[in-house]
C-alpha positions in Angstrom: -46.3 33.4 33.5 -45.1 30.2 31.7 -44.5 27.2 34.0 -41.6 25.1 32.5 -41.0 22.0 34.5 -39.1 18.9 33.5 -42.1 17.2 32.0 -43.1 20.2 30.0 -39.5 20.5 28.6 -39.4 16.7 27.8 -42.8 17.0 26.0 -41.6 20.0 24.1 -38.4 18.3 23.1 -40.3 15.2 22.0 -42.7 17.3 19.9 -39.8 19.1 18.2 -38.0 15.8 17.5 -41.2 14.4 15.9 -41.6 17.6 13.9 -38.0 17.4 12.6 -38.4 13.7 11.7 -41.5 14.5 9.7 -40.0 17.5 8.0 -37.9 17.7 4.9 -34.9 18.4 7.1 -34.7 14.8 8.0 -34.8 13.7 4.4 -32.1 16.3 3.6 -29.9 14.8 6.4 -30.4 11.3 5.0 -29.6 12.4 1.5 -26.5 14.3 2.6 -25.3 11.2 4.5 -25.9 9.0 1.5 -24.2 11.4 -0.8 -21.1 11.6 1.5 -21.0 7.8 1.9 -21.2 7.3 -1.8 -18.4 9.9 -2.4 -16.2 8.3 0.2 -16.7 4.8 -1.2 -15.4 6.1 -4.6 -12.2 7.4 -3.0 -9.2 5.1 -2.7 -9.2 4.8 1.1 -8.3 2.0 3.4 -9.7 1.2 6.8 -7.7 1.9 9.9 -7.2 -1.8 10.4 -5.9 -2.3 6.9 -3.5 0.7 7.4 -2.2 -0.7 10.7 -1.7 -4.2 9.2 0.2 -2.7 6.3 2.3 -0.6 8.7 3.3 -3.8 10.6 4.2 -5.6 7.3 6.3 -2.6 6.3 8.1 -2.6 9.7 8.9 -6.3 9.4 10.1 -5.9 5.9 12.3 -2.9 6.8 13.8 -5.0 9.7 14.5 -7.9 7.3 16.1 -5.6 4.7 18.4 -4.2 7.5 19.3 -7.7 8.5 20.1 -8.7 4.9 22.2 -5.6 4.4 24.2 -6.3 7.5 24.7 -10.0 6.4 25.7 -8.8 2.9 28.3 -6.4 4.3 29.7 -9.2 6.4 30.0 -11.6 3.5 31.6 -8.8 1.3 34.1 -8.1 4.1 34.9 -11.9 4.3 35.3 -12.1 0.6 37.6 -9.1 0.5 39.7 -10.5 3.3 40.1 -13.9 1.7 40.9 -12.5 -1.8 42.9 -9.4 -1.4 43.5 -7.6 -4.7 46.6 -6.1 -5.3 
């Protein structure tokens, strides 16, 4: 009967890990990662930080446009009241 204690399992896991590192599978993993990174770098992507920054800029711009629209409406109303046509 096979005696599997914690040390035996740890030793087996370490041996399997070393075998995988020495095998072509590890090279394939590195090559796939490099290929994916290269492909992603060619895409027109932004980081999460850049996205969040631009979202905040857009929010402030939208608020400013709303303020300016309200001010313009107010000025147009004053102009219409002081120069009634008709």
